[in-house]
PyMOL commands that place a pseudoatom at each C-alpha (Angstrom):
pseudoatom trace, name=CA, resn=UNK, resi=1, chain=A, elem=C, hetatm=0, pos=[109.950, 132.907, 73.809]
pseudoatom trace, name=CA, resn=UNK, resi=2, chain=A, elem=C, hetatm=0, pos=[109.288, 133.730, 77.482]
pseudoatom trace, name=CA, resn=UNK, resi=3, chain=A, elem=C, hetatm=0, pos=[105.523, 133.559, 76.838]
pseudoatom trace, name=CA, resn=UNK, resi=4, chain=A, elem=C, hetatm=0, pos=[105.852, 130.115, 75.256]
pseudoatom trace, name=CA, resn=UNK, resi=5, chain=A, elem=C, hetatm=0, pos=[107.964, 128.848, 78.182]
pseudoatom trace, name=CA, resn=UNK, resi=6, chain=A, elem=C, hetatm=0, pos=[105.470, 130.299, 80.692]
pseudoatom trace, name=CA, resn=UNK, resi=7, chain=A, elem=C, hetatm=0, pos=[102.554, 128.683, 78.809]
pseudoatom trace, name=CA, resn=UNK, resi=8, chain=A, elem=C, hetatm=0, pos=[104.387, 125.350, 78.697]
pseudoatom trace, name=CA, resn=UNK, resi=9, chain=A, elem=C, hetatm=0, pos=[105.072, 125.497, 82.457]
pseudoatom trace, name=CA, resn=UNK, resi=10, chain=A, elem=C, hetatm=0, pos=[101.430, 126.391, 83.144]
pseudoatom trace, name=CA, resn=UNK, resi=11, chain=A, elem=C, hetatm=0, pos=[100.254, 123.458, 81.020]
pseudoatom trace, name=CA, resn=UNK, resi=12, chain=A, elem=C, hetatm=0, pos=[102.597, 121.077, 82.888]
pseudoatom trace, name=CA, resn=UNK, resi=13, chain=A, elem=C, hetatm=0, pos=[101.282, 122.409, 86.198]
pseudoatom trace, name=CA, resn=UNK, resi=14, chain=A, elem=C, hetatm=0, pos=[97.674, 121.788, 85.130]
pseudoatom trace, name=CA, resn=UNK, resi=15, chain=A, elem=C, hetatm=0, pos=[98.523, 118.242, 84.006]
pseudoatom trace, name=CA, resn=UNK, resi=16, chain=A, elem=C, hetatm=0, pos=[100.286, 117.534, 87.314]
pseudoatom trace, name=CA, resn=UNK, resi=17, chain=A, elem=C, hetatm=0, pos=[97.311, 118.883, 89.295]
pseudoatom trace, name=CA, resn=UNK, resi=18, chain=A, elem=C, hetatm=0, pos=[94.863, 116.813, 87.251]
pseudoatom trace, name=CA, resn=UNK, resi=19, chain=A, elem=C, hetatm=0, pos=[96.999, 113.691, 87.729]
pseudoatom trace, name=CA, resn=UNK, resi=20, chain=A, elem=C, hetatm=0, pos=[97.181, 114.331, 91.477]
pseudoatom trace, name=CA, resn=UNK, resi=21, chain=A, elem=C, hetatm=0, pos=[93.414, 114.717, 91.716]
pseudoatom trace, name=CA, resn=UNK, resi=22, chain=A, elem=C, hetatm=0, pos=[92.934, 111.465, 89.788]
pseudoatom trace, name=CA, resn=UNK, resi=23, chain=A, elem=C, hetatm=0, pos=[95.389, 109.676, 92.079]
pseudoatom trace, name=CA, resn=UNK, resi=24, chain=A, elem=C, hetatm=0, pos=[93.444, 110.859, 95.117]
pseudoatom trace, name=CA, resn=UNK, resi=25, chain=A, elem=C, hetatm=0, pos=[90.205, 109.303, 93.839]
pseudoatom trace, name=CA, resn=UNK, resi=26, chain=A, elem=C, hetatm=0, pos=[91.860, 105.988, 92.861]
pseudoatom trace, name=CA, resn=UNK, resi=27, chain=A, elem=C, hetatm=0, pos=[92.346, 103.463, 95.650]
pseudoatom trace, name=CA, resn=UNK, resi=28, chain=A, elem=C, hetatm=0, pos=[95.826, 102.787, 96.979]
pseudoatom trace, name=CA, resn=UNK, resi=29, chain=A, elem=C, hetatm=0, pos=[97.238, 99.275, 96.613]
pseudoatom trace, name=CA, resn=UNK, resi=30, chain=A, elem=C, hetatm=0, pos=[97.450, 99.070, 100.422]
pseudoatom trace, name=CA, resn=UNK, resi=31, chain=A, elem=C, hetatm=0, pos=[95.226, 97.114, 102.809]
pseudoatom trace, name=CA, resn=UNK, resi=32, chain=A, elem=C, hetatm=0, pos=[95.094, 96.321, 106.523]
pseudoatom trace, name=CA, resn=UNK, resi=33, chain=A, elem=C, hetatm=0, pos=[93.744, 93.139, 108.058]
pseudoatom trace, name=CA, resn=UNK, resi=34, chain=A, elem=C, hetatm=0, pos=[92.855, 91.882, 111.532]
pseudoatom trace, name=CA, resn=UNK, resi=35, chain=A, elem=C, hetatm=0, pos=[92.569, 88.123, 112.135]
pseudoatom trace, name=CA, resn=UNK, resi=36, chain=A, elem=C, hetatm=0, pos=[91.367, 85.759, 114.893]
pseudoatom trace, name=CA, resn=UNK, resi=37, chain=A, elem=C, hetatm=0, pos=[90.759, 82.036, 115.131]
pseudoatom trace, name=CA, resn=UNK, resi=38, chain=A, elem=C, hetatm=0, pos=[91.828, 78.647, 116.437]
pseudoatom trace, name=CA, resn=UNK, resi=39, chain=A, elem=C, hetatm=0, pos=[95.381, 77.272, 116.566]
pseudoatom trace, name=CA, resn=UNK, resi=40, chain=A, elem=C, hetatm=0, pos=[96.015, 73.529, 116.800]
pseudoatom trace, name=CA, resn=UNK, resi=41, chain=A, elem=C, hetatm=0, pos=[99.522, 72.479, 117.895]
pseudoatom trace, name=CA, resn=UNK, resi=42, chain=A, elem=C, hetatm=0, pos=[100.868, 69.450, 115.988]
pseudoatom trace, name=CA, resn=UNK, resi=43, chain=A, elem=C, hetatm=0, pos=[103.674, 66.900, 116.366]
pseudoatom trace, name=CA, resn=UNK, resi=44, chain=A, elem=C, hetatm=0, pos=[105.642, 66.752, 119.627]
pseudoatom trace, name=CA, resn=UNK, resi=45, chain=A, elem=C, hetatm=0, pos=[104.586, 70.370, 120.223]
pseudoatom trace, name=CA, resn=UNK, resi=46, chain=A, elem=C, hetatm=0, pos=[100.964, 69.254, 120.259]
pseudoatom trace, name=CA, resn=UNK, resi=47, chain=A, elem=C, hetatm=0, pos=[101.508, 66.385, 122.713]
pseudoatom trace, name=CA, resn=UNK, resi=48, chain=A, elem=C, hetatm=0, pos=[101.753, 68.729, 125.708]
pseudoatom trace, name=CA, resn=UNK, resi=49, chain=A, elem=C, hetatm=0, pos=[99.460, 71.548, 124.587]
pseudoatom trace, name=CA, resn=UNK, resi=50, chain=A, elem=C, hetatm=0, pos=[95.734, 72.049, 124.109]
pseudoatom trace, name=CA, resn=UNK, resi=51, chain=A, elem=C, hetatm=0, pos=[94.042, 73.724, 121.167]
pseudoatom trace, name=CA, resn=UNK, resi=52, chain=A, elem=C, hetatm=0, pos=[94.577, 77.461, 121.513]
pseudoatom trace, name=CA, resn=UNK, resi=53, chain=A, elem=C, hetatm=0, pos=[93.733, 80.704, 119.821]
pseudoatom trace, name=CA, resn=UNK, resi=54, chain=A, elem=C, hetatm=0, pos=[95.455, 83.064, 117.431]
pseudoatom trace, name=CA, resn=UNK, resi=55, chain=A, elem=C, hetatm=0, pos=[95.048, 86.813, 116.847]
pseudoatom trace, name=CA, resn=UNK, resi=56, chain=A, elem=C, hetatm=0, pos=[96.994, 89.074, 114.532]
pseudoatom trace, name=CA, resn=UNK, resi=57, chain=A, elem=C, hetatm=0, pos=[97.136, 92.081, 112.276]
pseudoatom trace, name=CA, resn=UNK, resi=58, chain=A, elem=C, hetatm=0, pos=[98.977, 92.790, 109.049]
pseudoatom trace, name=CA, resn=UNK, resi=59, chain=A, elem=C, hetatm=0, pos=[99.409, 95.277, 106.252]
pseudoatom trace, name=CA, resn=UNK, resi=60, chain=A, elem=C, hetatm=0, pos=[99.658, 94.299, 102.600]
pseudoatom trace, name=CA, resn=UNK, resi=61, chain=A, elem=C, hetatm=0, pos=[100.965, 96.224, 99.609]
pseudoatom trace, name=CA, resn=UNK, resi=62, chain=A, elem=C, hetatm=0, pos=[99.805, 94.957, 96.210]
pseudoatom trace, name=CA, resn=UNK, resi=63, chain=A, elem=C, hetatm=0, pos=[102.630, 95.007, 93.671]
pseudoatom trace, name=CA, resn=UNK, resi=64, chain=A, elem=C, hetatm=0, pos=[100.120, 93.904, 91.017]
pseudoatom trace, name=CA, resn=UNK, resi=65, chain=A, elem=C, hetatm=0, pos=[96.389, 93.163, 91.327]
pseudoatom trace, name=CA, resn=UNK, resi=66, chain=A, elem=C, hetatm=0, pos=[97.295, 89.471, 91.818]
pseudoatom trace, name=CA, resn=UNK, resi=67, chain=A, elem=C, hetatm=0, pos=[100.510, 89.690, 93.873]
pseudoatom trace, name=CA, resn=UNK, resi=68, chain=A, elem=C, hetatm=0, pos=[101.101, 91.421, 97.202]
pseudoatom trace, name=CA, resn=UNK, resi=69, chain=A, elem=C, hetatm=0, pos=[103.656, 91.510, 100.010]
pseudoatom trace, name=CA, resn=UNK, resi=70, chain=A, elem=C, hetatm=0, pos=[102.521, 91.499, 103.627]
pseudoatom trace, name=CA, resn=UNK, resi=71, chain=A, elem=C, hetatm=0, pos=[103.996, 92.080, 107.074]
pseudoatom trace, name=CA, resn=UNK, resi=72, chain=A, elem=C, hetatm=0, pos=[102.339, 91.766, 110.450]
pseudoatom trace, name=CA, resn=UNK, resi=73, chain=A, elem=C, hetatm=0, pos=[102.318, 90.562, 114.045]
pseudoatom trace, name=CA, resn=UNK, resi=74, chain=A, elem=C, hetatm=0, pos=[100.681, 87.390, 115.398]
pseudoatom trace, name=CA, resn=UNK, resi=75, chain=A, elem=C, hetatm=0, pos=[99.997, 86.109, 118.925]
pseudoatom trace, name=CA, resn=UNK, resi=76, chain=A, elem=C, hetatm=0, pos=[99.185, 82.407, 119.529]
pseudoatom trace, name=CA, resn=UNK, resi=77, chain=A, elem=C, hetatm=0, pos=[98.324, 81.010, 122.968]
pseudoatom trace, name=CA, resn=UNK, resi=78, chain=A, elem=C, hetatm=0, pos=[97.957, 77.377, 124.098]
pseudoatom trace, name=CA, resn=UNK, resi=79, chain=A, elem=C, hetatm=0, pos=[96.985, 75.899, 127.450]
pseudoatom trace, name=CA, resn=UNK, resi=80, chain=A, elem=C, hetatm=0, pos=[99.344, 73.310, 128.960]
pseudoatom trace, name=CA, resn=UNK, resi=81, chain=A, elem=C, hetatm=0, pos=[97.869, 69.798, 129.016]
pseudoatom trace, name=CA, resn=UNK, resi=82, chain=A, elem=C, hetatm=0, pos=[97.976, 68.967, 132.752]
pseudoatom trace, name=CA, resn=UNK, resi=83, chain=A, elem=C, hetatm=0, pos=[95.722, 65.918, 133.103]
pseudoatom trace, name=CA, resn=UNK, resi=84, chain=A, elem=C, hetatm=0, pos=[97.825, 64.547, 135.977]
pseudoatom trace, name=CA, resn=UNK, resi=85, chain=A, elem=C, hetatm=0, pos=[97.619, 67.767, 138.034]
pseudoatom trace, name=CA, resn=UNK, resi=86, chain=A, elem=C, hetatm=0, pos=[101.402, 68.250, 138.196]
pseudoatom trace, name=CA, resn=UNK, resi=87, chain=A, elem=C, hetatm=0, pos=[101.245, 72.048, 138.160]
pseudoatom trace, name=CA, resn=UNK, resi=88, chain=A, elem=C, hetatm=0, pos=[99.766, 74.155, 140.959]
pseudoatom trace, name=CA, resn=UNK, resi=89, chain=A, elem=C, hetatm=0, pos=[98.593, 76.833, 138.528]
pseudoatom trace, name=CA, resn=UNK, resi=90, chain=A, elem=C, hetatm=0, pos=[97.206, 77.236, 135.038]
pseudoatom trace, name=CA, resn=UNK, resi=91, chain=A, elem=C, hetatm=0, pos=[100.052, 77.617, 132.561]
pseudoatom trace, name=CA, resn=UNK, resi=92, chain=A, elem=C, hetatm=0, pos=[99.975, 78.858, 128.985]
pseudoatom trace, name=CA, resn=UNK, resi=93, chain=A, elem=C, hetatm=0, pos=[102.530, 78.586, 126.237]
pseudoatom trace, name=CA, resn=UNK, resi=94, chain=A, elem=C, hetatm=0, pos=[102.501, 81.643, 123.965]
pseudoatom trace, name=CA, resn=UNK, resi=95, chain=A, elem=C, hetatm=0, pos=[104.161, 81.895, 120.568]
pseudoatom trace, name=CA, resn=UNK, resi=96, chain=A, elem=C, hetatm=0, pos=[104.297, 85.402, 119.143]
pseudoatom trace, name=CA, resn=UNK, resi=97, chain=A, elem=C, hetatm=0, pos=[106.175, 87.617, 116.777]
pseudoatom trace, name=CA, resn=UNK, resi=98, chain=A, elem=C, hetatm=0, pos=[106.462, 89.070, 113.310]
pseudoatom trace, name=CA, resn=UNK, resi=99, chain=A, elem=C, hetatm=0, pos=[105.543, 87.521, 109.973]
pseudoatom trace, name=CA, resn=UNK, resi=100, chain=A, elem=C, hetatm=0, pos=[106.178, 88.651, 106.400]
pseudoatom trace, name=CA, resn=UNK, resi=101, chain=A, elem=C, hetatm=0, pos=[105.716, 87.115, 102.991]
pseudoatom trace, name=CA, resn=UNK, resi=102, chain=A, elem=C, hetatm=0, pos=[103.982, 87.053, 99.629]
pseudoatom trace, name=CA, resn=UNK, resi=103, chain=A, elem=C, hetatm=0, pos=[100.290, 86.572, 98.865]
pseudoatom trace, name=CA, resn=UNK, resi=104, chain=A, elem=C, hetatm=0, pos=[99.005, 85.566, 95.412]
pseudoatom trace, name=CA, resn=UNK, resi=105, chain=A, elem=C, hetatm=0, pos=[95.322, 86.113, 94.584]
pseudoatom trace, name=CA, resn=UNK, resi=106, chain=A, elem=C, hetatm=0, pos=[93.412, 84.466, 91.765]
pseudoatom trace, name=CA, resn=UNK, resi=107, chain=A, elem=C, hetatm=0, pos=[90.679, 86.770, 90.410]
pseudoatom trace, name=CA, resn=UNK, resi=108, chain=A, elem=C, hetatm=0, pos=[87.305, 85.281, 89.559]
pseudoatom trace, name=CA, resn=UNK, resi=109, chain=A, elem=C, hetatm=0, pos=[84.241, 86.809, 87.973]
pseudoatom trace, name=CA, resn=UNK, resi=110, chain=A, elem=C, hetatm=0, pos=[82.383, 86.956, 91.294]
pseudoatom trace, name=CA, resn=UNK, resi=111, chain=A, elem=C, hetatm=0, pos=[82.982, 88.477, 94.706]
pseudoatom trace, name=CA, resn=UNK, resi=112, chain=A, elem=C, hetatm=0, pos=[84.954, 85.432, 95.909]
pseudoatom trace, name=CA, resn=UNK, resi=113, chain=A, elem=C, hetatm=0, pos=[88.708, 85.425, 95.280]
pseudoatom trace, name=CA, resn=UNK, resi=114, chain=A, elem=C, hetatm=0, pos=[90.942, 82.490, 96.373]
pseudoatom trace, name=CA, resn=UNK, resi=115, chain=A, elem=C, hetatm=0, pos=[94.492, 83.228, 97.577]
pseudoatom trace, name=CA, resn=UNK, resi=116, chain=A, elem=C, hetatm=0, pos=[97.658, 81.448, 98.699]
pseudoatom trace, name=CA, resn=UNK, resi=117, chain=A, elem=C, hetatm=0, pos=[100.394, 82.881, 100.890]
pseudoatom trace, name=CA, resn=UNK, resi=118, chain=A, elem=C, hetatm=0, pos=[103.816, 81.966, 102.151]
pseudoatom trace, name=CA, resn=UNK, resi=119, chain=A, elem=C, hetatm=0, pos=[106.534, 83.663, 104.111]
pseudoatom trace, name=CA, resn=UNK, resi=120, chain=A, elem=C, hetatm=0, pos=[108.852, 83.825, 107.085]
pseudoatom trace, name=CA, resn=UNK, resi=121, chain=A, elem=C, hetatm=0, pos=[108.012, 84.189, 110.769]
pseudoatom trace, name=CA, resn=UNK, resi=122, chain=A, elem=C, hetatm=0, pos=[110.224, 85.464, 113.577]
pseudoatom trace, name=CA, resn=UNK, resi=123, chain=A, elem=C, hetatm=0, pos=[108.573, 84.139, 116.740]
pseudoatom trace, name=CA, resn=UNK, resi=124, chain=A, elem=C, hetatm=0, pos=[109.409, 83.820, 120.426]
pseudoatom trace, name=CA, resn=UNK, resi=125, chain=A, elem=C, hetatm=0, pos=[108.020, 81.169, 122.766]
pseudoatom trace, name=CA, resn=UNK, resi=126, chain=A, elem=C, hetatm=0, pos=[106.987, 82.059, 126.305]
pseudoatom trace, name=CA, resn=UNK, resi=127, chain=A, elem=C, hetatm=0, pos=[105.729, 79.981, 129.211]
pseudoatom trace, name=CA, resn=UNK, resi=128, chain=A, elem=C, hetatm=0, pos=[103.429, 82.067, 131.409]
pseudoatom trace, name=CA, resn=UNK, resi=129, chain=A, elem=C, hetatm=0, pos=[101.499, 81.449, 134.594]
pseudoatom trace, name=CA, resn=UNK, resi=130, chain=A, elem=C, hetatm=0, pos=[100.040, 83.367, 137.514]
pseudoatom trace, name=CA, resn=UNK, resi=131, chain=A, elem=C, hetatm=0, pos=[102.117, 86.546, 137.512]
pseudoatom trace, name=CA, resn=UNK, resi=132, chain=A, elem=C, hetatm=0, pos=[105.343, 85.110, 136.039]
pseudoatom trace, name=CA, resn=UNK, resi=133, chain=A, elem=C, hetatm=0, pos=[106.701, 84.188, 132.628]
pseudoatom trace, name=CA, resn=UNK, resi=134, chain=A, elem=C, hetatm=0, pos=[109.820, 82.668, 131.079]
pseudoatom trace, name=CA, resn=UNK, resi=135, chain=A, elem=C, hetatm=0, pos=[110.616, 83.620, 127.484]
pseudoatom trace, name=CA, resn=UNK, resi=136, chain=A, elem=C, hetatm=0, pos=[112.885, 81.947, 124.963]
pseudoatom trace, name=CA, resn=UNK, resi=137, chain=A, elem=C, hetatm=0, pos=[114.829, 83.532, 122.135]
pseudoatom trace, name=CA, resn=UNK, resi=138, chain=A, elem=C, hetatm=0, pos=[113.359, 84.733, 118.860]
pseudoatom trace, name=CA, resn=UNK, resi=139, chain=A, elem=C, hetatm=0, pos=[113.560, 81.990, 116.237]
pseudoatom trace, name=CA, resn=UNK, resi=140, chain=A, elem=C, hetatm=0, pos=[113.077, 81.976, 112.476]
pseudoatom trace, name=CA, resn=UNK, resi=141, chain=A, elem=C, hetatm=0, pos=[110.429, 79.814, 110.846]
pseudoatom trace, name=CA, resn=UNK, resi=142, chain=A, elem=C, hetatm=0, pos=[107.967, 79.733, 107.962]
pseudoatom trace, name=CA, resn=UNK, resi=143, chain=A, elem=C, hetatm=0, pos=[104.257, 79.787, 107.222]
pseudoatom trace, name=CA, resn=UNK, resi=144, chain=A, elem=C, hetatm=0, pos=[102.186, 78.640, 104.235]
pseudoatom trace, name=CA, resn=UNK, resi=145, chain=A, elem=C, hetatm=0, pos=[98.463, 78.812, 103.730]
pseudoatom trace, name=CA, resn=UNK, resi=146, chain=A, elem=C, hetatm=0, pos=[95.500, 79.770, 101.648]
pseudoatom trace, name=CA, resn=UNK, resi=147, chain=A, elem=C, hetatm=0, pos=[91.979, 81.032, 101.867]
pseudoatom trace, name=CA, resn=UNK, resi=148, chain=A, elem=C, hetatm=0, pos=[89.197, 83.025, 100.304]
pseudoatom trace, name=CA, resn=UNK, resi=149, chain=A, elem=C, hetatm=0, pos=[88.674, 86.770, 100.030]
pseudoatom trace, name=CA, resn=UNK, resi=150, chain=A, elem=C, hetatm=0, pos=[84.940, 87.557, 99.974]
pseudoatom trace, name=CA, resn=UNK, resi=151, chain=A, elem=C, hetatm=0, pos=[84.226, 91.185, 99.088]
pseudoatom trace, name=CA, resn=UNK, resi=152, chain=A, elem=C, hetatm=0, pos=[81.543, 92.905, 101.157]
pseudoatom trace, name=CA, resn=UNK, resi=153, chain=A, elem=C, hetatm=0, pos=[81.995, 96.095, 99.119]
pseudoatom trace, name=CA, resn=UNK, resi=154, chain=A, elem=C, hetatm=0, pos=[84.746, 98.034, 97.386]
pseudoatom trace, name=CA, resn=UNK, resi=155, chain=A, elem=C, hetatm=0, pos=[86.791, 98.622, 100.549]
pseudoatom trace, name=CA, resn=UNK, resi=156, chain=A, elem=C, hetatm=0, pos=[86.112, 95.711, 102.910]
pseudoatom trace, name=CA, resn=UNK, resi=157, chain=A, elem=C, hetatm=0, pos=[86.241, 91.930, 102.680]
pseudoatom trace, name=CA, resn=UNK, resi=158, chain=A, elem=C, hetatm=0, pos=[86.068, 88.832, 104.880]
pseudoatom trace, name=CA, resn=UNK, resi=159, chain=A, elem=C, hetatm=0, pos=[89.019, 86.439, 104.581]
pseudoatom trace, name=CA, resn=UNK, resi=160, chain=A, elem=C, hetatm=0, pos=[88.678, 82.927, 106.075]
pseudoatom trace, name=CA, resn=UNK, resi=161, chain=A, elem=C, hetatm=0, pos=[91.963, 81.001, 105.832]
pseudoatom trace, name=CA, resn=UNK, resi=162, chain=A, elem=C, hetatm=0, pos=[93.922, 77.951, 106.920]
pseudoatom trace, name=CA, resn=UNK, resi=163, chain=A, elem=C, hetatm=0, pos=[97.692, 77.991, 107.435]
pseudoatom trace, name=CA, resn=UNK, resi=164, chain=A, elem=C, hetatm=0, pos=[100.584, 75.912, 108.710]
pseudoatom trace, name=CA, resn=UNK, resi=165, chain=A, elem=C, hetatm=0, pos=[103.407, 77.470, 110.763]
pseudoatom trace, name=CA, resn=UNK, resi=166, chain=A, elem=C, hetatm=0, pos=[106.668, 75.907, 111.899]
pseudoatom trace, name=CA, resn=UNK, resi=167, chain=A, elem=C, hetatm=0, pos=[109.317, 77.562, 114.071]
pseudoatom trace, name=CA, resn=UNK, resi=168, chain=A, elem=C, hetatm=0, pos=[112.607, 75.942, 115.109]
pseudoatom trace, name=CA, resn=UNK, resi=169, chain=A, elem=C, hetatm=0, pos=[113.154, 75.867, 118.839]
pseudoatom trace, name=CA, resn=UNK, resi=170, chain=A, elem=C, hetatm=0, pos=[115.971, 75.109, 121.262]
pseudoatom trace, name=CA, resn=UNK, resi=171, chain=A, elem=C, hetatm=0, pos=[117.636, 71.685, 121.066]
pseudoatom trace, name=CA, resn=UNK, resi=172, chain=A, elem=C, hetatm=0, pos=[115.732, 70.589, 117.952]
pseudoatom trace, name=CA, resn=UNK, resi=173, chain=A, elem=C, hetatm=0, pos=[112.250, 71.178, 119.360]
pseudoatom trace, name=CA, resn=UNK, resi=174, chain=A, elem=C, hetatm=0, pos=[109.981, 72.697, 116.730]
pseudoatom trace, name=CA, resn=UNK, resi=175, chain=A, elem=C, hetatm=0, pos=[106.759, 74.597, 117.344]
pseudoatom trace, name=CA, resn=UNK, resi=176, chain=A, elem=C, hetatm=0, pos=[104.311, 73.430, 114.670]
pseudoatom trace, name=CA, resn=UNK, resi=177, chain=A, elem=C, hetatm=0, pos=[100.707, 74.534, 114.369]
pseudoatom trace, name=CA, resn=UNK, resi=178, chain=A, elem=C, hetatm=0, pos=[97.745, 74.625, 112.023]
pseudoatom trace, name=CA, resn=UNK, resi=179, chain=A, elem=C, hetatm=0, pos=[95.614, 77.757, 112.235]
pseudoatom trace, name=CA, resn=UNK, resi=180, chain=A, elem=C, hetatm=0, pos=[92.025, 78.146, 111.092]
pseudoatom trace, name=CA, resn=UNK, resi=181, chain=A, elem=C, hetatm=0, pos=[91.095, 81.809, 111.308]
pseudoatom trace, name=CA, resn=UNK, resi=182, chain=A, elem=C, hetatm=0, pos=[89.036, 84.562, 109.768]
pseudoatom trace, name=CA, resn=UNK, resi=183, chain=A, elem=C, hetatm=0, pos=[90.033, 88.097, 108.956]
pseudoatom trace, name=CA, resn=UNK, resi=184, chain=A, elem=C, hetatm=0, pos=[88.507, 91.444, 108.139]
pseudoatom trace, name=CA, resn=UNK, resi=185, chain=A, elem=C, hetatm=0, pos=[90.448, 93.254, 105.396]
pseudoatom trace, name=CA, resn=UNK, resi=186, chain=A, elem=C, hetatm=0, pos=[90.206, 97.016, 104.813]
pseudoatom trace, name=CA, resn=UNK, resi=187, chain=A, elem=C, hetatm=0, pos=[91.449, 98.428, 101.494]
pseudoatom trace, name=CA, resn=UNK, resi=188, chain=A, elem=C, hetatm=0, pos=[92.580, 102.036, 101.206]
for i in range(1, 188): cmd.bond("trace and resi %d" % i, "trace and resi %d" % (i + 1))
show_as sticks, trace
zoom trace
């Protein structure tokens, strides 16, 4: 009986080792992405600001091949529209913080895969100039968007996208922007 139990345990150990080796060769459902592009302020927010830029990074975990959850950090910067020369210095308005949400991909037969995404943002606005800055409180907002995932190989892809972000501000002022950016996604 002891020999049978020892043989059974040895067989389970071999199966576990084989499964572990297989798991090491399979790719993880985790990816990392860096993004950069243009940010256009809209509405009342856009009346006082110039077109700016956006940079960010995120990580995504695929629950299924078509559905993933992401979390990241984004920095958006806009120049203050000062046509009348009111300010003595160049001022920027920065909107930055964390974002998280869900991304749905739609597989195709080729290397191009469309996707849509939506989620929450937790951003802070900051007015900055030569050596000084004034920051507001963190505020909750949302983002929606879509784009294309173009595979350059098994582990890397290019992801151009367009998105809309809105964050509630103090006294009913909302920060609204449309972003057109491109990312580089690395799959593990």
